[in-house]
FIKOLZA-1660 file (N, C-alpha, C; in steps of 0.1 Angstrom, whole numbers, plus 5000, padded with zeros to 4 digits):
% residues 259
   i   px   py   pz ch aa at
   1 5008 4988 5000  A  M  N
   1 5000 5000 5000  A  M CA
   1 5009 5012 5000  A  M  C
   2 5006 5022 4991  A  D  N
   2 5012 5035 4991  A  D CA
   2 5006 5043 5002  A  D  C
   3 5013 5047 5012  A  L  N
   3 5007 5055 5023  A  L CA
   3 5004 5070 5019  A  L  C
   4 5009 5074 5008  A  G  N
   4 5006 5088 5003  A  G CA
   4 5013 5099 5011  A  G  C
   5 5024 5096 5017  A  I  N
   5 5031 5106 5025  A  I CA
   5 5045 5109 5020  A  I  C
   6 5049 5104 5008  A  A  N
   6 5062 5107 5003  A  A CA
   6 5064 5122 5001  A  A  C
   7 5076 5127 5005  A  G  N
   7 5079 5141 5005  A  G CA
   7 5074 5149 5017  A  G  C
   8 5067 5143 5026  A  R  N
   8 5063 5150 5038  A  R CA
   8 5075 5151 5047  A  R  C
   9 5074 5159 5058  A  K  N
   9 5084 5161 5067  A  K CA
   9 5080 5157 5081  A  K  C
  10 5088 5150 5088  A  A  N
  10 5085 5145 5102  A  A CA
  10 5095 5148 5112  A  A  C
  11 5091 5151 5124  A  I  N
  11 5099 5152 5136  A  I CA
  11 5097 5139 5144  A  I  C
  12 5108 5132 5147  A  V  N
  12 5107 5119 5155  A  V CA
  12 5116 5121 5167  A  V  C
  13 5109 5122 5179  A  C  N
  13 5116 5124 5191  A  C CA
  13 5121 5110 5196  A  C  C
  14 5133 5110 5203  A  A  N
  14 5139 5098 5208  A  A CA
  14 5140 5088 5197  A  A  C
  15 5145 5093 5185  A  G  N
  15 5145 5085 5173  A  G CA
  15 5158 5077 5171  A  G  C
  16 5167 5077 5180  A  S  N
  16 5180 5070 5177  A  S CA
  16 5180 5055 5180  A  S  C
  17 5170 5050 5187  A  K  N
  17 5169 5036 5190  A  K CA
  17 5155 5032 5195  A  K  C
  18 5153 5020 5196  A  G  N
  18 5140 5015 5202  A  G CA
  18 5128 5018 5193  A  G  C
  19 5117 5021 5199  A  L  N
  19 5105 5023 5192  A  L CA
  19 5106 5036 5183  A  L  C
  20 5113 5046 5188  A  G  N
  20 5114 5058 5180  A  G CA
  20 5121 5055 5167  A  G  C
  21 5132 5047 5168  A  R  N
  21 5139 5043 5156  A  R CA
  21 5130 5035 5146  A  R  C
  22 5122 5026 5152  A  G  N
  22 5113 5018 5144  A  G CA
  22 5103 5027 5136  A  G  C
  23 5098 5037 5142  A  C  N
  23 5089 5047 5136  A  C CA
  23 5097 5055 5125  A  C  C
  24 5109 5059 5128  A  A  N
  24 5117 5067 5118  A  A CA
  24 5120 5058 5106  A  A  C
  25 5123 5046 5108  A  M  N
  25 5126 5037 5096  A  M CA
  25 5114 5035 5088  A  M  C
  26 5103 5033 5094  A  A  N
  26 5091 5030 5086  A  A CA
  26 5086 5043 5078  A  A  C
  27 5087 5054 5084  A  L  N
  27 5084 5067 5077  A  L CA
  27 5094 5070 5066  A  L  C
  28 5107 5067 5068  A  A  N
  28 5117 5069 5058  A  A CA
  28 5114 5061 5046  A  A  C
  29 5110 5048 5048  A  R  N
  29 5107 5039 5037  A  R CA
  29 5095 5044 5028  A  R  C
  30 5087 5052 5034  A  E  N
  30 5076 5058 5027  A  E CA
  30 5079 5071 5020  A  E  C
  31 5092 5075 5021  A  G  N
  31 5097 5087 5015  A  G CA
  31 5095 5100 5023  A  G  C
  32 5094 5098 5036  A  V  N
  32 5092 5110 5045  A  V CA
  32 5106 5115 5049  A  V  C
  33 5108 5128 5048  A  E  N
  33 5121 5134 5053  A  E CA
  33 5120 5135 5068  A  E  C
  34 5131 5133 5074  A  L  N
  34 5131 5132 5089  A  L CA
  34 5140 5142 5096  A  L  C
  35 5136 5147 5107  A  V  N
  35 5144 5153 5117  A  V CA
  35 5143 5144 5130  A  V  C
  36 5155 5138 5133  A  L  N
  36 5155 5129 5144  A  L CA
  36 5162 5136 5156  A  L  C
  37 5156 5134 5168  A  N  N
  37 5161 5140 5180  A  N CA
  37 5164 5129 5190  A  N  C
  38 5175 5131 5198  A  A  N
  38 5178 5123 5209  A  A CA
  38 5190 5130 5216  A  A  C
  39 5193 5125 5228  A  R  N
  39 5204 5132 5236  A  R CA
  39 5218 5127 5232  A  R  C
  40 5219 5114 5229  A  N  N
  40 5232 5108 5226  A  N CA
  40 5235 5112 5212  A  N  C
  41 5244 5121 5210  A  A  N
  41 5248 5126 5197  A  A CA
  41 5254 5115 5188  A  A  C
  42 5263 5108 5193  A  R  N
  42 5270 5097 5185  A  R CA
  42 5260 5087 5180  A  R  C
  43 5252 5082 5189  A  Q  N
  43 5242 5071 5185  A  Q CA
  43 5232 5077 5175  A  Q  C
  44 5228 5090 5178  A  L  N
  44 5218 5096 5169  A  L CA
  44 5223 5098 5155  A  L  C
  45 5235 5102 5154  A  E  N
  45 5241 5104 5141  A  E CA
  45 5243 5091 5133  A  E  C
  46 5246 5081 5140  A  Q  N
  46 5248 5068 5134  A  Q CA
  46 5234 5063 5129  A  Q  C
  47 5224 5064 5137  A  T  N
  47 5210 5060 5132  A  T CA
  47 5206 5069 5120  A  T  C
  48 5208 5082 5121  A  A  N
  48 5205 5090 5109  A  A CA
  48 5212 5086 5097  A  A  C
  49 5224 5083 5098  A  S  N
  49 5232 5079 5086  A  S CA
  49 5227 5066 5080  A  S  C
  50 5224 5056 5089  A  E  N
  50 5219 5043 5085  A  E CA
  50 5206 5045 5078  A  E  C
  51 5197 5052 5083  A  I  N
  51 5183 5054 5077  A  I CA
  51 5184 5061 5064  A  I  C
  52 5193 5071 5063  A  A  N
  52 5194 5079 5051  A  A CA
  52 5200 5070 5040  A  A  C
  53 5210 5061 5044  A  A  N
  53 5216 5052 5034  A  A CA
  53 5206 5042 5029  A  A  C
  54 5198 5037 5038  A  Q  N
  54 5188 5026 5034  A  Q CA
  54 5176 5031 5026  A  Q  C
  55 5172 5044 5029  A  S  N
  55 5160 5049 5023  A  S CA
  55 5162 5059 5012  A  S  C
  56 5173 5066 5013  A  G  N
  56 5176 5076 5003  A  G CA
  56 5169 5090 5006  A  G  C
  57 5163 5091 5017  A  V  N
  57 5156 5103 5021  A  V CA
  57 5165 5112 5029  A  V  C
  58 5162 5125 5030  A  K  N
  58 5170 5134 5038  A  K CA
  58 5167 5132 5053  A  K  C
  59 5178 5130 5061  A  V  N
  59 5176 5128 5075  A  V CA
  59 5185 5137 5082  A  V  C
  60 5180 5146 5091  A  V  N
  60 5187 5156 5099  A  V CA
  60 5187 5151 5113  A  V  C
  61 5198 5151 5120  A  S  N
  61 5199 5148 5134  A  S CA
  61 5201 5160 5142  A  S  C
  62 5193 5161 5153  A  V  N
  62 5194 5172 5163  A  V CA
  62 5196 5166 5177  A  V  C
  63 5208 5167 5182  A  A  N
  63 5211 5161 5195  A  A CA
  63 5208 5172 5205  A  A  C
  64 5197 5169 5213  A  S  N
  64 5193 5179 5224  A  S CA
  64 5184 5172 5233  A  S  C
  65 5182 5178 5245  A  D  N
  65 5172 5173 5255  A  D CA
  65 5159 5179 5251  A  D  C
  66 5150 5171 5246  A  I  N
  66 5137 5176 5241  A  I CA
  66 5128 5181 5253  A  I  C
  67 5132 5177 5265  A  T  N
  67 5124 5181 5277  A  T CA
  67 5127 5196 5281  A  T  C
  68 5136 5202 5274  A  T  N
  68 5140 5216 5277  A  T CA
  68 5135 5225 5266  A  T  C
  69 5133 5237 5270  A  A  N
  69 5129 5247 5259  A  A CA
  69 5139 5249 5249  A  A  C
  70 5152 5249 5253  A  A  N
  70 5163 5250 5243  A  A CA
  70 5163 5238 5234  A  A  C
  71 5161 5226 5239  A  G  N
  71 5161 5214 5231  A  G CA
  71 5150 5214 5221  A  G  C
  72 5138 5218 5225  A  R  N
  72 5127 5219 5216  A  R CA
  72 5129 5230 5205  A  R  C
  73 5135 5241 5209  A  D  N
  73 5138 5252 5199  A  D CA
  73 5147 5247 5189  A  D  C
  74 5157 5239 5193  A  A  N
  74 5167 5234 5183  A  A CA
  74 5160 5224 5173  A  A  C
  75 5151 5216 5177  A  V  N
  75 5144 5207 5168  A  V CA
  75 5135 5214 5159  A  V  C
  76 5128 5224 5165  A  L  N
  76 5118 5232 5157  A  L CA
  76 5125 5241 5147  A  L  C
  77 5137 5245 5150  A  S  N
  77 5145 5253 5141  A  S CA
  77 5149 5245 5128  A  S  C
  78 5151 5232 5131  A  A  N
  78 5155 5223 5120  A  A CA
  78 5143 5219 5112  A  A  C
  79 5131 5219 5118  A  C  N
  79 5119 5216 5111  A  C CA
  79 5107 5224 5116  A  C  C
  80 5106 5236 5112  A  P  N
  80 5096 5245 5118  A  P CA
  80 5082 5242 5114  A  P  C
  81 5080 5235 5103  A  A  N
  81 5066 5232 5098  A  A CA
  81 5065 5218 5095  A  A  C
  82 5065 5209 5104  A  P  N
  82 5064 5194 5101  A  P CA
  82 5050 5191 5097  A  P  C
  83 5049 5180 5089  A  D  N
  83 5036 5174 5086  A  D CA
  83 5033 5164 5096  A  D  C
  84 5043 5158 5102  A  I  N
  84 5041 5147 5111  A  I CA
  84 5050 5149 5123  A  I  C
  85 5044 5146 5135  A  L  N
  85 5051 5148 5148  A  L CA
  85 5050 5135 5155  A  L  C
  86 5061 5128 5158  A  I  N
  86 5061 5116 5167  A  I CA
  86 5067 5120 5180  A  I  C
  87 5058 5121 5190  A  N  N
  87 5063 5124 5204  A  N CA
  87 5067 5111 5211  A  N  C
  88 5078 5111 5217  A  N  N
  88 5084 5099 5223  A  N CA
  88 5094 5103 5233  A  N  C
  89 5094 5097 5245  A  A  N
  89 5104 5099 5255  A  A CA
  89 5105 5087 5264  A  A  C
  90 5116 5083 5269  A  G  N
  90 5118 5072 5278  A  G CA
  90 5110 5074 5290  A  G  C
  91 5104 5063 5295  A  G  N
  91 5096 5065 5307  A  G CA
  91 5104 5067 5320  A  G  C
  92 5098 5072 5330  A  P  N
  92 5105 5074 5343  A  P CA
  92 5108 5061 5350  A  P  C
  93 5117 5061 5359  A  P  N
  93 5120 5048 5366  A  P CA
  93 5109 5042 5374  A  P  C
  94 5109 5029 5376  A  P  N
  94 5099 5023 5385  A  P CA
  94 5103 5025 5399  A  P  C
  95 5093 5022 5408  A  G  N
  95 5096 5023 5422  A  G CA
  95 5083 5024 5430  A  G  C
  96 5085 5027 5443  A  D  N
  96 5074 5028 5452  A  D CA
  96 5070 5043 5454  A  D  C
  97 5057 5047 5452  A  F  N
  97 5053 5061 5452  A  F CA
  97 5057 5067 5466  A  F  C
  98 5059 5060 5476  A  R  N
  98 5063 5066 5489  A  R CA
  98 5077 5072 5489  A  R  C
  99 5085 5067 5479  A  D  N
  99 5098 5072 5478  A  D CA
  99 5100 5084 5469  A  D  C
 100 5090 5087 5461  A  W  N
 100 5091 5098 5451  A  W CA
 100 5089 5111 5457  A  W  C
 101 5097 5121 5453  A  T  N
 101 5096 5134 5457  A  T CA
 101 5088 5143 5447  A  T  C
 102 5085 5155 5451  A  R  N
 102 5078 5164 5441  A  R CA
 102 5087 5166 5429  A  R  C
 103 5100 5166 5430  A  D  N
 103 5109 5168 5419  A  D CA
 103 5108 5156 5409  A  D  C
 104 5106 5144 5415  A  D  N
 104 5105 5132 5407  A  D CA
 104 5092 5133 5398  A  D  C
 105 5081 5138 5404  A  W  N
 105 5069 5139 5397  A  W CA
 105 5070 5150 5386  A  W  C
 106 5077 5161 5389  A  F  N
 106 5078 5171 5379  A  F CA
 106 5087 5166 5367  A  F  C
 107 5097 5158 5370  A  A  N
 107 5105 5153 5359  A  A CA
 107 5097 5144 5350  A  A  C
 108 5089 5135 5356  A  A  N
 108 5080 5126 5348  A  A CA
 108 5070 5134 5340  A  A  C
 109 5064 5144 5346  A  L  N
 109 5054 5153 5339  A  L CA
 109 5061 5160 5327  A  L  C
 110 5073 5165 5330  A  D  N
 110 5080 5173 5319  A  D CA
 110 5083 5164 5307  A  D  C
 111 5087 5151 5310  A  A  N
 111 5091 5143 5299  A  A CA
 111 5080 5136 5292  A  A  C
 112 5069 5132 5299  A  N  N
 112 5059 5124 5294  A  N CA
 112 5045 5130 5292  A  N  C
 113 5044 5143 5296  A  M  N
 113 5032 5150 5294  A  M CA
 113 5034 5164 5289  A  M  C
 114 5042 5172 5296  A  L  N
 114 5043 5186 5292  A  L CA
 114 5051 5188 5279  A  L  C
 115 5062 5181 5277  A  T  N
 115 5070 5182 5265  A  T CA
 115 5061 5179 5253  A  T  C
 116 5054 5167 5252  A  P  N
 116 5046 5165 5240  A  P CA
 116 5036 5176 5238  A  P  C
 117 5030 5181 5249  A  I  N
 117 5020 5192 5247  A  I CA
 117 5026 5204 5241  A  I  C
 118 5038 5208 5246  A  E  N
 118 5045 5219 5241  A  E CA
 118 5048 5218 5226  A  E  C
 119 5053 5206 5222  A  L  N
 119 5056 5204 5208  A  L CA
 119 5043 5204 5199  A  L  C
 120 5032 5198 5204  A  I  N
 120 5019 5199 5197  A  I CA
 120 5015 5213 5196  A  I  C
 121 5016 5221 5206  A  K  N
 121 5012 5235 5206  A  K CA
 121 5020 5243 5195  A  K  C
 122 5033 5239 5194  A  A  N
 122 5042 5246 5184  A  A CA
 122 5039 5243 5170  A  A  C
 123 5033 5231 5167  A  V  N
 123 5031 5228 5153  A  V CA
 123 5017 5226 5148  A  V  C
 124 5007 5225 5157  A  V  N
 124 4994 5221 5153  A  V CA
 124 4987 5232 5145  A  V  C
 125 4989 5245 5147  A  D  N
 125 4982 5255 5139  A  D CA
 125 4987 5255 5125  A  D  C
 126 5000 5253 5123  A  G  N
 126 5006 5252 5109  A  G CA
 126 4999 5240 5102  A  G  C
 127 4998 5229 5109  A  M  N
 127 4991 5217 5103  A  M CA
 127 4977 5220 5099  A  M  C
 128 4970 5227 5108  A  I  N
 128 4956 5231 5105  A  I CA
 128 4955 5240 5093  A  I  C
 129 4964 5249 5092  A  E  N
 129 4964 5259 5081  A  E CA
 129 4966 5251 5067  A  E  C
 130 4975 5241 5067  A  Q  N
 130 4978 5234 5055  A  Q CA
 130 4968 5222 5052  A  Q  C
 131 4959 5220 5062  A  R  N
 131 4949 5209 5061  A  R CA
 131 4955 5196 5060  A  R  C
 132 4967 5194 5067  A  F  N
 132 4972 5180 5069  A  F CA
 132 4981 5180 5081  A  F  C
 133 4979 5171 5089  A  G  N
 133 4988 5169 5100  A  G CA
 133 4986 5155 5107  A  G  C
 134 4997 5149 5111  A  R  N
 134 4996 5136 5118  A  R CA
 134 5004 5137 5131  A  R  C
 135 4998 5136 5142  A  I  N
 135 5005 5136 5155  A  I CA
 135 5003 5123 5162  A  I  C
 136 5014 5116 5165  A  V  N
 136 5013 5103 5172  A  V CA
 136 5022 5104 5184  A  V  C
 137 5016 5101 5196  A  N  N
 137 5023 5101 5208  A  N CA
 137 5025 5086 5212  A  N  C
 138 5038 5083 5215  A  I  N
 138 5041 5069 5220  A  I CA
 138 5040 5070 5235  A  I  C
 139 5030 5063 5240  A  T  N
 139 5028 5063 5255  A  T CA
 139 5032 5049 5261  A  T  C
 140 5022 5042 5265  A  S  N
 140 5025 5029 5272  A  S CA
 140 5012 5021 5274  A  S  C
 141 5014 5008 5274  A  S  N
 141 5002 5000 5277  A  S CA
 141 4998 5002 5291  A  S  C
 142 5006 5008 5299  A  A  N
 142 5003 5011 5313  A  A CA
 142 4992 5021 5314  A  A  C
 143 4989 5029 5304  A  V  N
 143 4978 5038 5304  A  V CA
 143 4965 5030 5304  A  V  C
 144 4965 5019 5297  A  K  N
 144 4953 5011 5296  A  K CA
 144 4952 5001 5308  A  K  C
 145 4963 4996 5312  A  A  N
 145 4964 4986 5324  A  A CA
 145 4975 4990 5333  A  A  C
 146 4973 4999 5342  A  P  N
 146 4983 5005 5351  A  P CA
 146 4992 4994 5357  A  P  C
 147 5005 4997 5358  A  I  N
 147 5014 4988 5365  A  I CA
 147 5019 4995 5378  A  I  C
 148 5017 4988 5389  A  S  N
 148 5019 4995 5402  A  S CA
 148 5032 5002 5404  A  S  C
 149 5043 4995 5399  A  I  N
 149 5056 5001 5401  A  I CA
 149 5060 5012 5391  A  I  C
 150 5051 5014 5382  A  L  N
 150 5053 5025 5372  A  L CA
 150 5043 5037 5374  A  L  C
 151 5041 5040 5387  A  G  N
 151 5032 5051 5390  A  G CA
 151 5035 5064 5383  A  G  C
 152 5048 5067 5382  A  L  N
 152 5052 5080 5376  A  L CA
 152 5047 5080 5362  A  L  C
 153 5050 5069 5355  A  S  N
 153 5046 5068 5341  A  S CA
 153 5030 5067 5339  A  S  C
 154 5024 5060 5348  A  N  N
 154 5009 5059 5348  A  N CA
 154 5003 5072 5348  A  N  C
 155 5008 5080 5358  A  G  N
 155 5002 5094 5360  A  G CA
 155 5005 5103 5349  A  G  C
 156 5017 5105 5345  A  A  N
 156 5021 5115 5335  A  A CA
 156 5015 5111 5321  A  A  C
 157 5016 5099 5317  A  R  N
 157 5011 5095 5304  A  R CA
 157 4996 5095 5304  A  R  C
 158 4989 5092 5315  A  S  N
 158 4975 5093 5315  A  S CA
 158 4970 5108 5314  A  S  C
 159 4978 5117 5319  A  G  N
 159 4975 5131 5318  A  G CA
 159 4976 5135 5303  A  G  C
 160 4986 5131 5296  A  L  N
 160 4987 5134 5282  A  L CA
 160 4976 5128 5274  A  L  C
 161 4972 5116 5278  A  T  N
 161 4960 5109 5271  A  T CA
 161 4948 5117 5273  A  T  C
 162 4945 5122 5284  A  G  N
 162 4933 5130 5287  A  G CA
 162 4933 5143 5279  A  G  C
 163 4945 5149 5278  A  F  N
 163 4946 5162 5270  A  F CA
 163 4944 5159 5255  A  F  C
 164 4949 5148 5250  A  V  N
 164 4948 5145 5236  A  V CA
 164 4933 5142 5233  A  V  C
 165 4926 5135 5242  A  A  N
 165 4912 5132 5239  A  A CA
 165 4904 5144 5236  A  A  C
 166 4907 5155 5242  A  G  N
 166 4899 5167 5239  A  G CA
 166 4904 5174 5226  A  G  C
 167 4917 5175 5225  A  L  N
 167 4923 5182 5213  A  L CA
 167 4920 5175 5200  A  L  C
 168 4920 5162 5200  A  A  N
 168 4919 5154 5187  A  A CA
 168 4905 5156 5181  A  A  C
 169 4895 5159 5189  A  R  N
 169 4882 5161 5184  A  R CA
 169 4880 5175 5178  A  R  C
 170 4889 5184 5181  A  E  N
 170 4889 5198 5175  A  E CA
 170 4897 5199 5162  A  E  C
 171 4907 5191 5161  A  T  N
 171 4916 5192 5149  A  T CA
 171 4912 5183 5137  A  T  C
 172 4905 5172 5140  A  V  N
 172 4903 5163 5129  A  V CA
 172 4895 5168 5117  A  V  C
 173 4887 5178 5119  A  R  N
 173 4879 5184 5108  A  R CA
 173 4888 5191 5098  A  R  C
 174 4901 5194 5103  A  Y  N
 174 4910 5200 5094  A  Y CA
 174 4921 5190 5088  A  Y  C
 175 4917 5177 5089  A  N  N
 175 4926 5167 5085  A  N CA
 175 4939 5166 5093  A  N  C
 176 4938 5170 5106  A  V  N
 176 4949 5169 5115  A  V CA
 176 4945 5159 5126  A  V  C
 177 4951 5148 5127  A  T  N
 177 4948 5138 5136  A  T CA
 177 4958 5137 5147  A  T  C
 178 4953 5133 5159  A  V  N
 178 4962 5131 5171  A  V CA
 178 4958 5117 5177  A  V  C
 179 4967 5108 5177  A  N  N
 179 4965 5095 5183  A  N CA
 179 4977 5091 5192  A  N  C
 180 4974 5080 5200  A  N  N
 180 4984 5075 5209  A  N CA
 180 4987 5060 5205  A  N  C
 181 4999 5056 5205  A  L  N
 181 5003 5042 5204  A  L CA
 181 5008 5037 5218  A  L  C
 182 5002 5026 5222  A  L  N
 182 5004 5021 5236  A  L CA
 182 5012 5008 5235  A  L  C
 183 5025 5008 5235  A  P  N
 183 5033 4996 5234  A  P CA
 183 5033 4988 5246  A  P  C
 184 5033 4974 5244  A  G  N
 184 5035 4965 5255  A  G CA
 184 5050 4961 5255  A  G  C
 185 5053 4948 5256  A  A  N
 185 5066 4943 5257  A  A CA
 185 5073 4942 5243  A  A  C
 186 5081 4952 5240  A  F  N
 186 5089 4952 5227  A  F CA
 186 5103 4950 5230  A  F  C
 187 5110 4944 5221  A  D  N
 187 5124 4940 5223  A  D CA
 187 5133 4953 5221  A  D  C
 188 5134 4960 5232  A  T  N
 188 5142 4972 5233  A  T CA
 188 5152 4972 5244  A  T  C
 189 5161 4982 5244  A  D  N
 189 5170 4983 5255  A  D CA
 189 5163 4985 5269  A  D  C
 190 5152 4992 5269  A  R  N
 190 5144 4995 5281  A  R CA
 190 5139 4982 5286  A  R  C
 191 5133 4974 5277  A  L  N
 191 5128 4961 5282  A  L CA
 191 5139 4952 5288  A  L  C
 192 5150 4952 5281  A  R  N
 192 5161 4943 5286  A  R CA
 192 5166 4948 5300  A  R  C
 193 5166 4961 5301  A  A  N
 193 5170 4967 5314  A  A CA
 193 5160 4963 5325  A  A  C
 194 5148 4964 5322  A  T  N
 194 5137 4960 5331  A  T CA
 194 5138 4946 5335  A  T  C
 195 5140 4937 5326  A  I  N
 195 5141 4923 5328  A  I CA
 195 5154 4920 5337  A  I  C
 196 5165 4927 5334  A  T  N
 196 5177 4925 5342  A  T CA
 196 5174 4928 5356  A  T  C
 197 5168 4940 5358  A  N  N
 197 5164 4944 5372  A  N CA
 197 5155 4934 5379  A  N  C
 198 5145 4929 5372  A  A  N
 198 5136 4920 5378  A  A CA
 198 5142 4907 5381  A  A  C
 199 5152 4902 5372  A  A  N
 199 5159 4890 5375  A  A CA
 199 5167 4891 5388  A  A  C
 200 5174 4903 5389  A  S  N
 200 5182 4905 5401  A  S CA
 200 5174 4904 5414  A  S  C
 201 5162 4910 5414  A  K  N
 201 5153 4910 5425  A  K CA
 201 5148 4897 5428  A  K  C
 202 5145 4889 5418  A  A  N
 202 5139 4876 5419  A  A CA
 202 5149 4865 5422  A  A  C
 203 5162 4868 5421  A  G  N
 203 5173 4859 5423  A  G CA
 203 5174 4848 5412  A  G  C
 204 5170 4851 5400  A  C  N
 204 5171 4842 5389  A  C CA
 204 5180 4847 5378  A  C  C
 205 5182 4840 5368  A  S  N
 205 5191 4844 5357  A  S CA
 205 5183 4853 5348  A  S  C
 206 5190 4862 5340  A  V  N
 206 5183 4870 5330  A  V CA
 206 5176 4862 5320  A  V  C
 207 5183 4851 5316  A  D  N
 207 5177 4843 5306  A  D CA
 207 5163 4837 5310  A  D  C
 208 5163 4833 5323  A  E  N
 208 5151 4827 5328  A  E CA
 208 5140 4837 5329  A  E  C
 209 5143 4849 5334  A  M  N
 209 5133 4860 5335  A  M CA
 209 5128 4864 5321  A  M  C
 210 5138 4864 5311  A  T  N
 210 5134 4867 5298  A  T CA
 210 5124 4857 5292  A  T  C
 211 5127 4844 5295  A  R  N
 211 5118 4833 5291  A  R CA
 211 5104 4835 5297  A  R  C
 212 5104 4838 5310  A  Q  N
 212 5091 4840 5317  A  Q CA
 212 5083 4851 5311  A  Q  C
 213 5090 4862 5309  A  R  N
 213 5083 4874 5303  A  R CA
 213 5077 4871 5289  A  R  C
 214 5086 4864 5281  A  R  N
 214 5082 4861 5267  A  R CA
 214 5070 4852 5267  A  R  C
 215 5070 4841 5276  A  E  N
 215 5059 4832 5276  A  E CA
 215 5047 4837 5282  A  E  C
 216 5049 4848 5290  A  G  N
 216 5037 4854 5297  A  G CA
 216 5029 4863 5287  A  G  C
 217 5034 4865 5275  A  T  N
 217 5027 4873 5265  A  T CA
 217 5019 4863 5256  A  T  C
 218 5006 4865 5254  A  P  N
 218 4998 4856 5246  A  P CA
 218 5004 4853 5232  A  P  C
 219 5011 4863 5227  A  A  N
 219 5018 4861 5214  A  A CA
 219 5029 4851 5215  A  A  C
 220 5034 4849 5227  A  G  N
 220 5046 4840 5229  A  G CA
 220 5059 4846 5225  A  G  C
 221 5059 4859 5223  A  R  N
 221 5072 4866 5219  A  R CA
 221 5071 4881 5223  A  R  C
 222 5082 4888 5221  A  F  N
 222 5082 4902 5223  A  F CA
 222 5079 4909 5209  A  F  C
 223 5074 4921 5210  A  G  N
 223 5072 4928 5197  A  G CA
 223 5085 4933 5192  A  G  C
 224 5085 4935 5179  A  Q  N
 224 5097 4940 5172  A  Q CA
 224 5095 4955 5168  A  Q  C
 225 5106 4963 5168  A  I  N
 225 5104 4977 5166  A  I CA
 225 5099 4980 5152  A  I  C
 226 5102 4971 5142  A  E  N
 226 5098 4973 5129  A  E CA
 226 5082 4972 5127  A  E  C
 227 5076 4963 5135  A  E  N
 227 5061 4962 5134  A  E CA
 227 5055 4973 5141  A  E  C
 228 5061 4978 5151  A  F  N
 228 5056 4990 5158  A  F CA
 228 5057 5002 5148  A  F  C
 229 5068 5003 5141  A  G  N
 229 5070 5014 5132  A  G CA
 229 5059 5014 5120  A  G  C
 230 5056 5002 5116  A  H  N
 230 5046 5001 5105  A  H CA
 230 5032 5006 5110  A  H  C
 231 5029 5003 5122  A  A  N
 231 5016 5008 5128  A  A CA
 231 5016 5023 5128  A  A  C
 232 5027 5028 5133  A  C  N
 232 5029 5043 5134  A  C CA
 232 5028 5049 5120  A  C  C
 233 5034 5043 5110  A  A  N
 233 5034 5049 5096  A  A CA
 233 5020 5049 5091  A  A  C
 234 5012 5039 5094  A  F  N
 234 4998 5039 5089  A  F CA
 234 4990 5050 5095  A  F  C
 235 4992 5052 5108  A  L  N
 235 4985 5063 5114  A  L CA
 235 4989 5077 5109  A  L  C
 236 5001 5078 5103  A  C  N
 236 5006 5090 5097  A  C CA
 236 5002 5091 5083  A  C  C
 237 4996 5081 5077  A  S  N
 237 4993 5081 5063  A  S CA
 237 4982 5090 5058  A  S  C
 238 4981 5091 5045  A  A  N
 238 4970 5099 5039  A  A CA
 238 4956 5091 5041  A  A  C
 239 4957 5078 5044  A  H  N
 239 4945 5070 5045  A  H CA
 239 4939 5070 5059  A  H  C
 240 4946 5077 5069  A  A  N
 240 4942 5076 5083  A  A CA
 240 4935 5089 5088  A  A  C
 241 4930 5097 5079  A  G  N
 241 4924 5109 5083  A  G CA
 241 4911 5108 5091  A  G  C
 242 4905 5096 5092  A  Y  N
 242 4893 5094 5099  A  Y CA
 242 4895 5087 5112  A  Y  C
 243 4908 5086 5116  A  I  N
 243 4912 5080 5129  A  I CA
 243 4918 5091 5138  A  I  C
 244 4912 5095 5148  A  S  N
 244 4917 5105 5157  A  S CA
 244 4912 5103 5171  A  S  C
 245 4921 5107 5181  A  G  N
 245 4917 5105 5195  A  G CA
 245 4917 5091 5200  A  G  C
 246 4924 5082 5193  A  Q  N
 246 4924 5068 5196  A  Q CA
 246 4937 5064 5204  A  Q  C
 247 4935 5053 5211  A  N  N
 247 4947 5047 5219  A  N CA
 247 4948 5033 5214  A  N  C
 248 4958 5031 5205  A  L  N
 248 4960 5018 5199  A  L CA
 248 4970 5010 5207  A  L  C
 249 4965 4999 5213  A  L  N
 249 4972 4991 5222  A  L CA
 249 4980 4980 5213  A  L  C
 250 4993 4980 5214  A  I  N
 250 5001 4970 5207  A  I CA
 250 5009 4962 5217  A  I  C
 251 5003 4951 5221  A  D  N
 251 5009 4944 5232  A  D CA
 251 5009 4929 5231  A  D  C
 252 5007 4924 5218  A  G  N
 252 5006 4909 5216  A  G CA
 252 4995 4902 5223  A  G  C
 253 4984 4910 5226  A  G  N
 253 4972 4904 5232  A  G CA
 253 4973 4903 5248  A  G  C
 254 4983 4910 5254  A  A  N
 254 4985 4909 5268  A  A CA
 254 4973 4915 5276  A  A  C
 255 4967 4926 5271  A  Y  N
 255 4956 4932 5279  A  Y CA
 255 4944 4923 5279  A  Y  C
 256 4939 4920 5292  A  P  N
 256 4929 4909 5293  A  P CA
 256 4915 4914 5292  A  P  C
 257 4913 4927 5290  A  G  N
 257 4899 4932 5289  A  G CA
 257 4892 4931 5276  A  G  C
 258 4879 4933 5276  A  T  N
 258 4871 4934 5263  A  T CA
 258 4872 4947 5256  A  T  C
 259 4873 4958 5264  A  F  N
 259 4873 4971 5258  A  F CA
 259 4886 4978 5261  A  F  C
% end
């Protein structure tokens, strides 16, 4: 299927690895020019070079902390009028809410709620004016099924979800959609770190904990960043103008509910 977005411009946050990289690769294959952001300049440049070589599209890397005003300004200077915005940021650390300070909460809100909102605010009016825009927020399956040790993420990402629910109904009439992708267990550095931590606490090997986590997913495997990227690319396509304000759960069937 031709997604109809060749020649469009996209900002992809946290695009150097993991789910962000998967989204960037899928968009590039469709002919979308990219501005990739991440904090690790070396890894970011390597990813940008690889994607450009594989796809032939223009890929610009902007190494900055997107949770700061200066970081956002740097990205928006490189792409002031994007057609597509992929909001993405690593989740806050797990823990017990009794141990979290006010500063911990503000850091989580900055990364996983306020930064996406600031970026949306910066680009949405331009999208409305041109009658095309696709905004995809990468959140977490924990928005749908909260995980007790991920309280910081549960709270901040749910706040973003609530905000998007209202905004998406206002912009869709102008062919500007806003949707959320809710990943479950995908084969990423973050998942491997989580498994390593869980294995240490459980007193078992990383291999054993990995096996337990994998078999605990109805699909019997972890998701791959490429398939996540394809889902993102479709939501960004010319064919997805009637999909807005949705939370697409991609978790291999792990969520046990009906709705």
